[in-house]
Backbone as numpy.savetxt, mean C-alpha at the origin, in Angstrom:
# Nx Ny Nz CAx CAy CAz Cx Cy Cz
18.38 -12.05 23.39 16.86 -11.71 22.13 17.68 -10.70 21.67
17.47 -10.90 20.25 18.23 -10.16 19.34 17.40 -8.77 18.93
18.09 -7.85 19.37 17.43 -6.61 18.84 16.98 -5.86 17.83
16.44 -5.78 16.89 16.05 -5.44 15.92 16.10 -3.63 15.77
16.49 -3.30 14.50 16.28 -1.87 14.23 15.05 -1.72 13.75
14.02 -0.85 14.27 12.59 -0.70 14.10 12.31 -0.35 12.88
11.19 -0.39 12.45 10.56 -0.02 10.77 9.95 1.07 11.07
10.78 2.28 11.03 10.22 3.88 11.03 9.97 4.77 9.77
10.18 4.28 8.82 10.07 4.67 7.40 9.16 4.23 6.48
8.31 4.20 5.86 7.45 3.92 4.64 7.40 4.64 3.24
7.51 4.15 1.77 7.42 4.63 1.07 6.06 4.15 0.39
5.77 5.06 -0.16 4.21 5.24 -1.08 5.01 5.44 -2.34
4.51 4.52 -3.54 4.92 5.06 -4.88 3.31 5.38 -5.12
3.26 6.50 -5.52 2.04 7.00 -6.10 2.22 8.20 -7.39
3.51 8.02 -8.11 3.34 8.52 -9.34 2.61 7.93 -10.88
2.28 7.22 -10.56 1.27 6.57 -11.44 0.36 7.16 -11.99
0.05 7.28 -13.51 -0.83 8.11 -13.90 -2.60 7.45 -13.89
-2.59 6.32 -13.56 -4.01 5.71 -13.20 -5.05 6.00 -14.47
-4.41 5.07 -15.65 -4.89 5.41 -16.75 -6.10 4.65 -16.52
-6.41 3.95 -16.17 -7.71 2.83 -15.82 -8.67 3.63 -14.97
-8.70 4.47 -14.45 -9.65 5.30 -13.76 -9.83 6.78 -14.89
-9.65 6.71 -15.65 -10.09 8.10 -16.79 -11.35 7.95 -17.02
-11.98 8.96 -17.38 -11.50 10.34 -16.99 -11.52 10.95 -15.59
-11.85 10.04 -14.76 -11.50 10.67 -13.64 -9.93 11.05 -13.01
-9.19 10.41 -13.57 -7.76 10.66 -12.85 -7.24 12.07 -14.01
-7.79 12.44 -15.00 -6.98 12.82 -15.70 -6.35 14.12 -14.85
-7.33 14.84 -14.03 -7.09 15.78 -13.63 -6.57 15.80 -11.65
-6.42 14.95 -11.35 -6.67 14.91 -10.00 -5.58 13.03 -9.83
-4.73 12.69 -9.16 -4.12 11.79 -8.85 -5.27 10.78 -8.49
-5.30 9.22 -8.75 -5.71 8.13 -8.38 -5.99 7.88 -7.18
-5.06 8.23 -6.37 -4.66 8.19 -4.76 -5.58 8.60 -3.77
-6.21 9.95 -4.46 -7.07 11.11 -4.07 -8.60 10.60 -4.28
-8.77 9.34 -5.46 -10.47 9.56 -5.44 -10.70 8.79 -4.07
-12.11 9.36 -3.31 -12.68 8.94 -2.12 -13.46 7.36 -2.05
-12.76 6.54 -1.27 -14.00 5.87 -0.85 -14.66 6.66 0.44
-16.04 6.90 0.23 -17.16 7.61 0.51 -16.71 9.09 0.63
-15.52 9.62 1.84 -14.65 10.64 2.21 -13.44 10.54 2.64
-13.27 9.63 2.12 -11.45 9.43 2.82 -10.68 8.81 1.50
-9.57 9.72 1.00 -8.79 9.27 0.12 -8.22 8.04 -0.18
-8.03 7.38 -0.85 -7.40 5.77 -0.58 -5.79 5.75 -0.27
-5.11 6.86 -0.43 -4.10 7.56 0.12 -4.01 7.26 1.50
-4.98 8.01 2.26 -5.42 8.09 3.72 -5.08 6.89 4.30
-5.87 5.94 3.47 -6.21 5.14 4.58 -4.77 4.06 4.48
-4.09 4.16 3.49 -2.61 3.44 3.70 -1.68 4.02 4.81
-1.80 5.33 4.59 -1.32 6.26 5.67 -1.24 6.04 6.96
-2.62 5.84 7.48 -3.18 5.94 8.82 -2.93 4.15 9.12
-2.92 3.07 8.23 -2.40 1.87 8.63 -0.78 1.97 9.01
-0.30 2.55 7.85 1.38 3.00 8.06 1.83 3.27 9.56
0.79 4.16 10.12 1.43 5.38 11.66 0.69 4.42 12.49
-0.42 3.60 12.44 -0.69 3.11 13.29 0.16 1.55 13.78
1.12 1.59 12.73 2.04 0.37 12.69 3.33 1.08 13.06
3.58 2.15 13.54 4.92 2.84 14.13 5.65 3.32 13.35
5.10 3.73 12.23 5.61 4.23 11.45 5.92 5.99 11.75
7.25 6.61 11.49 7.20 8.03 11.78 7.72 8.90 10.61
8.21 8.12 9.43 8.87 8.71 8.19 8.02 8.31 7.12
7.09 9.36 6.51 6.14 8.97 5.12 6.36 9.36 3.85
7.54 8.34 3.02 7.86 9.17 2.03 7.45 8.75 0.64
7.06 9.74 -0.17 5.63 10.11 -1.30 6.87 10.17 -2.44
6.80 9.06 -3.22 7.72 8.98 -4.60 6.34 9.39 -5.71
6.02 11.06 -6.06 5.14 11.68 -6.23 5.77 11.97 -8.20
4.78 12.08 -8.63 5.39 12.69 -9.75 4.30 13.93 -10.36
4.75 14.85 -11.60 4.43 16.05 -11.12 3.11 16.63 -11.07
2.49 15.43 -11.72 0.79 16.23 -11.35 0.32 15.64 -9.92
0.91 15.78 -9.14 0.50 15.16 -7.56 0.49 15.55 -6.58
0.66 16.93 -6.58 0.49 17.99 -5.92 -0.54 17.97 -4.70
-1.17 17.36 -5.48 -2.65 17.59 -4.04 -2.22 16.37 -3.18
-1.51 15.63 -3.61 -1.01 14.31 -2.08 -0.42 15.23 -1.21
0.33 16.02 -1.66 1.23 16.72 -0.75 0.49 17.86 -0.10
-0.65 18.42 -0.58 -1.46 19.35 -0.10 -2.24 18.85 1.05
-2.89 17.37 0.62 -3.90 16.90 1.14 -3.03 16.91 2.87
-1.59 16.34 3.14 -1.13 16.05 4.34 -0.67 17.16 4.75
-0.90 18.46 4.19 -0.39 19.58 4.62 -1.44 20.15 5.70
-0.78 21.32 6.64 -1.72 21.85 7.28 -2.38 22.67 6.31
-3.28 23.28 6.75 -4.45 24.15 6.06 -4.89 25.26 7.26
-4.25 26.47 7.29 -4.75 27.26 8.62 -5.86 27.74 8.42
-6.11 28.15 6.99 -7.33 28.87 6.63 -8.58 28.04 7.07
-8.86 26.94 6.39 -9.32 25.83 6.59 -9.90 25.67 7.74
-8.84 25.58 8.56 -8.66 25.76 10.09 -9.52 26.71 10.99
-8.77 27.56 10.76 -9.63 29.15 11.37 -11.05 29.09 10.99
-11.67 28.74 9.70 -12.73 28.93 8.81 -14.05 27.67 10.18
-13.34 26.55 9.67 -14.17 25.26 10.47 -14.31 25.73 11.99
-13.49 26.33 12.69 -13.53 26.61 14.09 -14.79 27.84 14.43
-14.47 28.66 13.25 -15.23 29.86 13.52 -16.66 29.47 13.48
-17.03 28.45 12.26 -18.08 27.93 12.61 -18.65 27.19 13.38
-18.00 26.70 14.70 -17.86 25.75 15.56 -18.31 24.32 15.46
-17.34 24.21 14.64 -16.94 22.68 14.11 -15.29 22.39 13.98
-15.64 22.08 15.46 -13.93 22.16 15.96 -13.96 20.83 15.91
-14.71 19.81 15.75 -14.70 18.09 15.83 -14.20 17.96 14.23
-14.51 18.60 13.53 -14.08 18.11 11.82 -12.32 18.78 11.71
-12.82 19.88 12.33 -11.04 20.59 12.07 -10.12 19.76 12.86
-10.21 19.24 14.38 -9.48 18.28 14.86 -8.97 17.33 14.27
-10.33 16.86 13.08 -9.95 15.51 12.31 -9.00 15.41 11.32
-9.17 16.53 10.72 -8.20 17.21 9.77 -6.89 17.02 10.29
-6.62 18.19 11.30 -5.01 18.09 11.94 -4.84 16.57 12.29
-5.70 15.73 12.52 -4.66 14.42 13.10 -4.63 13.61 12.14
-4.83 14.04 10.65 -4.12 13.17 9.92 -2.92 12.42 9.68
-1.96 13.72 10.10 -0.54 13.20 10.09 -0.05 14.19 11.43
-0.05 13.34 12.25 0.70 14.03 13.65 1.66 15.06 13.60
2.24 15.68 14.69 3.16 16.51 14.61 4.40 15.74 14.57
4.66 14.67 15.09 5.28 13.42 15.60 5.88 12.41 13.91
5.14 13.06 13.07 5.30 11.99 11.66 5.65 12.72 10.70
6.91 12.70 10.13 7.14 13.58 8.88 6.84 13.31 7.43
6.87 13.92 6.83 5.93 13.86 5.26 7.30 14.21 4.39
7.94 13.55 3.85 9.11 13.35 2.46 8.73 13.16 1.22
9.05 14.25 0.50 8.66 14.12 -0.83 9.36 13.85 -2.04
9.62 12.67 -3.04 10.54 12.95 -3.84 9.79 12.41 -5.23
10.47 13.03 -6.47 10.18 12.88 -7.65 10.22 12.01 -8.30
9.48 11.18 -9.05 9.92 9.88 -10.07 9.93 10.49 -11.76
10.80 11.24 -11.88 10.53 12.00 -13.39 10.11 11.20 -14.63
10.41 9.80 -14.74 9.56 9.46 -15.34 8.87 7.50 -14.50
8.48 7.44 -15.82 7.59 6.10 -14.78 8.48 4.66 -15.61
9.53 4.10 -14.71 10.47 3.43 -15.16 10.43 2.40 -14.25
8.86 2.08 -13.77 8.50 0.48 -13.16 8.65 0.55 -11.17
7.77 -0.38 -10.67 8.05 -0.10 -9.39 9.04 -0.04 -8.78
10.11 -0.91 -8.67 11.04 -0.90 -8.67 11.93 0.59 -8.45
11.95 1.20 -9.64 12.70 2.47 -9.68 12.21 3.67 -8.94
10.77 3.32 -8.59 10.06 4.09 -8.07 10.33 4.07 -6.66
10.88 3.00 -6.26 10.98 2.61 -4.46 12.50 2.93 -4.61
13.26 3.11 -5.81 14.90 3.34 -5.45 14.64 5.22 -5.41
13.57 5.77 -5.44 13.87 7.21 -5.81 13.99 7.59 -3.96
13.85 6.69 -3.37 13.66 7.09 -1.51 14.85 6.55 -1.36
15.81 5.93 -2.06 17.11 5.74 -1.41 17.80 6.51 -0.68
17.93 7.93 -1.10 18.92 9.38 0.05 18.76 9.07 1.21
17.00 8.60 1.75 16.74 8.62 2.81 16.49 7.32 4.10
17.12 5.96 2.76 17.53 4.67 3.80 18.42 4.23 3.45
19.40 3.59 5.11 20.17 3.51 4.96 20.37 1.78 4.41
22.05 1.65 4.44 21.60 -0.01 3.80 20.98 -0.91 5.35
21.45 -0.64 6.15 21.20 -1.54 7.31 20.05 -1.38 8.11
18.72 -0.13 7.21 17.41 -0.06 7.67 16.66 -0.67 7.11
15.88 -1.28 7.65 14.64 -1.72 7.00 13.60 -0.69 6.92
12.69 -1.21 5.85 11.66 0.25 5.79 10.49 -0.81 5.07
9.33 -0.04 4.92 8.29 -0.63 4.51 7.83 0.33 3.05
6.80 -0.89 2.21 6.62 0.12 0.96 4.84 -0.29 1.26
4.11 0.59 1.29 2.38 0.68 0.94 2.22 0.87 -0.70
1.30 0.36 -1.29 0.35 0.33 -2.28 -0.43 0.93 -2.06
-1.10 2.22 -2.37 -2.47 2.68 -1.48 -3.69 1.77 -2.75
-3.11 1.33 -4.05 -4.29 0.49 -4.14 -4.93 -0.77 -3.80
-3.87 -1.31 -2.56 -4.60 -2.35 -2.03 -5.15 -1.47 -0.81
-6.49 -1.18 -0.72 -7.15 -1.30 0.61 -6.99 -2.43 1.27
-6.55 -1.91 2.81 -6.50 -3.09 3.69 -7.27 -3.02 4.57
-8.58 -3.90 5.10 -8.95 -3.69 6.12 -8.59 -5.13 7.01
-8.50 -4.56 8.46 -7.87 -6.02 9.53 -7.98 -5.47 11.02
-8.50 -6.30 11.60 -8.60 -5.82 13.04 -7.09 -5.09 13.68
-6.38 -5.69 13.08 -5.05 -5.26 13.34 -4.19 -5.09 12.14
-3.72 -3.46 12.10 -3.36 -3.22 10.60 -2.05 -4.15 10.28
-2.57 -4.71 8.92 -1.63 -5.35 8.41 -0.37 -5.19 8.36
0.27 -3.97 8.09 1.48 -3.80 8.31 2.26 -3.75 9.72
1.26 -3.72 10.43 1.41 -3.76 12.12 1.86 -5.39 12.53
0.97 -6.13 11.64 0.83 -7.63 12.09 2.23 -7.97 11.28
2.69 -7.38 10.07 3.89 -7.86 9.45 5.30 -7.48 10.43
5.44 -6.18 10.92 6.15 -5.69 12.05 6.58 -6.64 13.36
5.62 -7.12 13.99 5.64 -7.76 14.90 6.09 -9.19 14.68
6.12 -9.60 13.36 6.28 -11.04 12.88 7.98 -10.54 12.79
8.23 -9.08 11.86 9.69 -9.08 11.42 10.90 -8.82 12.58
10.37 -8.44 13.94 11.15 -8.03 14.97 11.26 -9.40 15.44
10.75 -10.69 15.14 11.24 -12.05 15.65 12.45 -12.47 14.46
11.88 -12.70 13.52 12.86 -13.07 12.45 14.06 -12.08 12.04
13.44 -10.84 11.34 14.87 -10.09 11.42 14.54 -10.02 9.33
14.05 -11.09 8.84 13.82 -11.04 7.37 12.88 -10.25 6.80
13.17 -9.91 5.20 12.31 -9.08 4.74 11.06 -10.00 4.41
10.00 -9.35 3.99 8.80 -10.01 4.45 7.66 -9.14 3.17
7.01 -10.28 2.52 5.65 -9.46 1.60 4.96 -10.01 1.80
3.70 -9.31 1.95 2.04 -10.01 2.38 1.46 -10.63 1.29
0.95 -11.97 1.49 0.52 -12.79 0.17 -0.86 -12.91 0.57
-1.77 -13.36 -0.58 -3.07 -13.58 -0.31 -3.50 -15.20 -1.62
-4.15 -16.09 -1.34 -4.11 -16.62 -2.37 -5.58 -15.94 -3.10
-5.04 -16.69 -4.53 -6.40 -15.84 -5.45 -6.32 -16.90 -6.44
-7.53 -16.69 -7.51 -7.83 -17.69 -8.31 -6.79 -18.00 -9.48
-6.56 -19.19 -9.63 -5.64 -19.32 -10.37 -5.56 -19.25 -11.86
-6.70 -19.00 -12.18 -6.91 -17.98 -13.32 -6.14 -16.56 -13.77
-6.01 -15.74 -12.22 -5.66 -14.64 -12.16 -4.10 -14.44 -12.33
-3.18 -15.43 -11.87 -1.72 -15.43 -11.41 -0.81 -14.50 -12.38
-1.62 -14.24 -13.57 -0.68 -13.46 -14.50 -1.06 -12.26 -14.29
-1.55 -11.76 -13.34 -1.90 -10.27 -13.41 -1.03 -9.54 -11.77
-0.46 -11.00 -11.24 0.18 -10.43 -9.98 1.59 -11.28 -9.73
2.48 -10.66 -8.89 3.98 -11.46 -8.55 3.35 -12.50 -7.43
4.17 -13.68 -8.17 3.46 -15.19 -7.38 5.10 -15.42 -6.73
4.27 -16.26 -5.40 5.82 -16.69 -4.72 5.75 -18.21 -4.57
7.06 -18.68 -4.93 7.24 -19.96 -4.74 7.35 -20.16 -3.49
6.93 -20.84 -2.41 6.79 -21.30 -1.56 5.66 -22.08 -0.82
6.04 -22.60 0.73 4.77 -23.47 1.44 3.91 -22.72 1.46
2.78 -23.13 1.70 1.32 -22.03 1.67 1.67 -22.09 3.63
1.54 -20.84 4.10 1.00 -20.49 5.28 0.21 -20.27 5.71
-0.17 -20.64 7.02 -1.32 -20.41 7.98 -2.05 -18.94 8.17
-3.34 -18.40 8.13 -3.48 -17.12 8.49 -2.81 -16.62 9.83
-2.43 -15.70 9.06 -1.09 -15.09 10.04 0.01 -15.30 10.50
0.59 -16.16 9.67 1.67 -16.98 9.72 2.64 -16.57 8.01
3.87 -17.28 8.39 5.04 -17.02 7.22 5.70 -17.72 6.91
6.18 -18.08 5.80 7.28 -19.14 4.82 7.96 -18.97 4.67
9.09 -18.95 4.44 10.29 -18.62 4.09 9.91 -18.75 2.34
10.45 -17.99 1.65 10.38 -18.07 -0.14 11.44 -18.92 -0.71
11.20 -19.69 -1.86 12.23 -19.93 -2.47 12.48 -19.27 -3.67
11.22 -18.25 -4.56 11.58 -17.72 -5.64 9.99 -16.55 -5.38
10.25 -15.62 -6.42 9.03 -15.05 -6.98 9.16 -14.45 -8.28
8.15 -14.88 -9.15 7.95 -14.62 -10.62 6.58 -13.66 -10.46
7.40 -12.77 -11.62 6.20 -11.48 -12.14 5.27 -12.20 -13.00
4.09 -11.92 -12.44 3.10 -12.08 -13.69 3.20 -13.68 -14.57
3.35 -14.18 -14.34 4.08 -15.40 -14.91 2.77 -16.29 -15.58
2.72 -16.80 -16.73 1.62 -17.07 -17.33 0.71 -18.75 -16.73
-0.85 -18.15 -16.82 -1.38 -19.12 -16.62 -1.09 -20.66 -16.50
-1.12 -21.68 -15.70 -0.38 -22.83 -16.10 0.98 -23.25 -15.51
1.70 -22.28 -15.06 3.16 -22.20 -15.16 3.70 -21.31 -13.60
2.57 -20.82 -13.04 2.86 -20.54 -11.54 3.25 -21.25 -10.87
4.40 -20.52 -9.72 4.23 -22.29 -8.88 3.43 -22.19 -8.07
2.47 -21.38 -7.33 1.37 -21.32 -6.77 0.73 -20.23 -7.30
-0.48 -20.41 -6.24 -1.32 -19.19 -6.44 -1.61 -18.39 -4.99
-0.38 -18.16 -4.66 0.28 -16.87 -3.78 0.38 -16.20 -4.24
-0.22 -14.63 -4.42 -0.06 -13.74 -4.92 0.62 -12.57 -3.94
1.98 -11.57 -4.54 1.81 -10.51 -3.14 0.77 -8.99 -4.15
0.78 -9.08 -2.35 0.13 -8.09 -2.73 0.78 -6.38 -1.68
0.19 -5.79 -2.00 0.92 -3.82 -1.86 1.50 -3.98 -0.44
2.30 -4.72 0.40 2.57 -4.67 1.82 3.83 -5.48 1.65
4.94 -4.31 2.16 6.79 -5.26 1.98 6.96 -4.53 3.35
7.96 -5.40 4.20 9.24 -4.91 4.89 10.21 -5.14 4.58
11.13 -4.57 3.68 12.28 -4.39 2.72 13.57 -4.23 3.62
14.55 -5.17 3.31 16.12 -4.87 3.99 16.39 -3.66 2.91
17.06 -2.54 3.94 17.57 -1.26 2.87 18.56 -1.71 1.91
19.29 -3.05 2.05 20.55 -3.15 0.38 20.12 -3.08 -0.53
18.17 -3.26 -0.95 17.50 -3.67 -1.38 17.67 -2.34 -2.42
17.71 -1.26 -1.60 18.15 0.02 -2.37 19.03 0.27 -3.30
20.58 -0.72 -3.07 21.63 -0.46 -4.18 21.45 -1.23 -5.03
20.52 -2.61 -4.94 20.57 -3.57 -5.81 19.57 -3.45 -6.99
18.47 -2.20 -6.45 17.47 -1.96 -7.77 18.39 -0.77 -8.54
18.88 0.12 -8.18 19.93 1.12 -8.36 20.76 0.31 -9.75
21.25 -0.69 -9.36 22.42 -1.31 -10.38 21.38 -2.38 -11.15
20.52 -2.66 -10.83 19.64 -3.56 -11.77 19.17 -3.31 -12.79
19.36 -4.23 -13.97 19.16 -4.20 -15.32 17.77 -3.92 -15.08
16.97 -3.34 -16.31 15.48 -3.64 -16.66 15.23 -5.10 -17.02
13.54 -5.04 -16.14 13.14 -6.61 -16.55 11.84 -6.74 -17.48
11.05 -7.17 -16.80 9.83 -7.07 -17.79 9.03 -5.92 -17.87
9.06 -5.55 -19.21 8.28 -4.49 -19.52 9.28 -3.26 -19.93
10.30 -3.95 -19.58 11.65 -2.81 -20.00 11.69 -2.25 -18.65
11.00 -2.51 -17.54 10.96 -1.40 -16.34 11.92 -1.89 -14.95
12.37 -1.46 -14.27 13.24 -1.67 -13.26 11.63 -2.57 -11.92
11.82 -3.86 -11.88 10.93 -4.27 -11.37 11.22 -4.60 -9.53
10.48 -4.44 -9.18 10.62 -4.69 -7.52 10.82 -6.05 -7.35
10.21 -6.93 -8.23 10.08 -8.25 -7.80 11.47 -8.81 -8.17
12.42 -8.31 -9.11 13.75 -8.76 -9.50 14.44 -8.25 -8.12
14.40 -7.28 -7.58 15.33 -7.25 -6.57 14.86 -7.87 -5.14
14.06 -8.05 -5.01 13.19 -9.31 -4.18 13.95 -10.32 -4.45
14.17 -10.64 -5.42 15.01 -12.23 -5.87 16.11 -11.97 -5.36
16.34 -10.89 -5.27 17.89 -11.07 -4.62 18.22 -10.76 -3.45
17.07 -10.37 -2.82 17.65 -10.66 -1.20 16.85 -11.94 -0.95
16.39 -12.70 -1.30 16.07 -13.87 -1.63 17.62 -14.49 -1.13
18.37 -14.56 -2.39 19.63 -14.83 -2.33 20.43 -14.56 -1.45
20.38 -13.33 -0.92 21.38 -12.76 0.23 20.98 -13.35 2.00
19.60 -13.09 2.05 19.43 -13.35 3.51 17.92 -13.76 3.72
17.18 -14.17 2.67 15.93 -15.18 2.69 15.16 -13.51 2.84
13.61 -14.17 1.94 12.63 -13.29 2.30 11.35 -14.37 2.33
10.68 -13.57 3.90 9.13 -14.40 4.03 7.61 -14.01 3.29
7.08 -15.21 2.96 5.70 -15.18 2.03 4.62 -14.71 3.51
4.10 -13.80 4.00 3.13 -13.50 4.98 1.93 -13.51 4.71
1.05 -14.50 5.16 -0.31 -14.61 5.11 -1.14 -13.93 5.91
-1.53 -13.04 5.21 -2.03 -11.40 6.33 -3.65 -12.18 7.03
-3.75 -11.68 8.00 -5.47 -11.49 8.56 -5.63 -10.84 8.41
-6.83 -10.40 7.63 -8.06 -9.31 7.18 -8.25 -9.48 5.58
-8.98 -8.24 5.03 -9.65 -8.04 3.81 -9.05 -7.21 2.76
-8.66 -7.20 1.89 -7.68 -6.62 0.84 -8.88 -6.52 -0.53
-9.15 -4.79 -0.19 -10.10 -4.44 -1.61 -8.89 -3.84 -2.92
-9.15 -4.40 -3.95 -7.71 -4.08 -4.92 -9.06 -2.85 -5.70
-8.68 -1.51 -4.97 -8.98 -0.25 -5.55 -8.61 0.49 -6.76
-7.01 -0.45 -7.68 -6.70 -0.14 -8.68 -7.54 -0.79 -10.00
-9.06 -1.40 -9.43 -9.96 -1.68 -10.61 -10.82 -1.36 -10.10
-11.69 -0.94 -10.76 -13.32 -0.29 -10.91 -13.86 -1.24 -10.28
-13.87 -2.19 -10.69 -14.91 -2.96 -9.97 -14.35 -3.29 -8.39
-13.02 -3.45 -7.92 -12.79 -3.70 -6.83 -13.00 -2.26 -5.59
-13.14 -1.43 -6.85 -13.30 0.01 -5.73 -14.53 0.48 -5.73
-15.52 -0.40 -6.26 -16.74 -0.23 -6.30 -17.28 -1.07 -5.13
-16.51 -1.80 -4.83 -16.88 -3.39 -3.70 -16.04 -2.25 -2.11
-14.77 -1.75 -2.60 -14.56 -1.07 -1.10 -15.49 0.28 -0.66
-16.33 0.64 -1.77 -16.93 1.95 -1.19 -18.41 1.09 -1.01
-19.12 0.18 -1.25 -19.66 -0.46 -0.67 -19.49 -0.93 1.01
-18.71 -1.69 1.17 -18.01 -2.35 2.24 -18.36 -1.06 3.05
-17.50 0.06 2.88 -17.42 1.11 3.65 -18.52 1.64 3.65
-19.76 1.87 3.34 -20.78 2.38 3.49 -22.05 1.77 4.48
-21.64 0.15 4.16 -22.08 -0.76 4.99 -21.78 -0.73 6.64
-20.14 -0.40 6.65 -20.01 -0.25 8.09 -20.02 0.95 8.72
-20.31 2.15 7.88 -20.15 3.23 8.51 -21.35 3.25 9.81
-20.46 3.98 10.44 -21.40 4.01 11.81 -22.55 5.21 11.70
-22.49 6.42 11.06 -23.19 6.92 10.61 -24.57 6.70 10.10
-24.21 5.99 8.81 -25.51 5.71 8.07 -24.98 4.63 7.25
-25.06 3.60 7.92 -24.37 1.97 7.96 -25.98 1.15 7.46
-26.76 1.43 8.45 -28.31 0.58 8.28 -29.19 1.23 6.96
-28.36 2.95 6.73 -29.48 3.14 5.93 -29.03 3.00 4.33
-27.30 2.93 4.06 -26.95 2.16 3.42 -27.27 0.63 2.86
-27.30 -0.29 3.60 -27.90 -1.43 3.60 -29.51 -1.91 2.81
-30.07 -0.44 3.57 -31.39 -1.17 3.01 -31.70 -0.20 1.74
-30.92 0.47 1.47 -30.74 1.53 -0.24 -30.30 0.62 -0.98
-29.40 -0.74 -0.62 -28.88 -1.53 -1.81 -29.77 -2.72 -2.00
-30.54 -3.05 -0.63 -31.62 -3.97 -0.35 -32.47 -3.40 -1.64
-33.01 -2.38 -1.46 -34.10 -1.64 -2.28 -33.80 -1.55 -3.94
-32.32 -0.83 -4.19 -32.12 -1.46 -5.54 -32.16 -2.63 -5.86
-31.66 -3.42 -5.31 -31.66 -4.54 -5.99 -33.40 -5.59 -6.18
-33.89 -4.70 -5.21 -35.30 -5.77 -5.52 -35.91 -4.78 -6.53
-35.64 -3.47 -7.27 -35.90 -2.78 -7.98 -35.25 -2.71 -9.14
-34.66 -3.79 -9.04 -33.63 -4.12 -10.54 -33.82 -5.61 -11.00
-34.43 -6.38 -10.34 -34.73 -8.07 -9.76 -35.30 -8.33 -11.18
């Protein structure tokens, strides 16, 4: 049985300005907006750590210091909480990032595309090393974390992999779309091609790439030498297309639910679902929503 190098590093491209959420994002990162009481970036980090990631690599912009602060220790707050007898909350805050997990930060000086953001992490990714990419905008809820599902399959195939879900054919122009046979839930199929935001009617399928990837470390060099693509940006899609030619890339149809927190409606949906599932006040939230619907009918 072939022993594969484990996926231990994950890149989080979080340098975007979040203009779709202005004015809320004028002075704080979009990734620090909360679903109930947890920033959306923390959901992605928890998913990565649950999948065995030990190095969290954040590609940030100059206005994103609060992301680093969130994952850093805060001895003063810890001391205050414990003095008040709230050891449970102090322990919860300290467990956001365990001591065995490292946080690494790179600055993306200019917004030159997702591929450029991922390539900013190249100094800590070896050419023969697989790594994950997680886009915090896509909040994934699944019995087994989506990245863990992908990592398990990667250990069998050794091929790069992107997570996909089927979308309304009218929405294909908003996504990267793969040219591949449609896999079953929890299964993967080898991609023939991938197209960034194809016009409606010209897409090879309705299988859209969503924000989870396991990539061959060789893509870093490809991205650094790659010419700008759609929109004059360095597109991650173009780098993945080169990996298809080099050794193959799989499309993995994950088991779980994706909430598009990059859109206001998707963010509201994620918040409502989180409220309904909350162990403390889920029942009260359900009654509140029902009452609101009745009074507005």
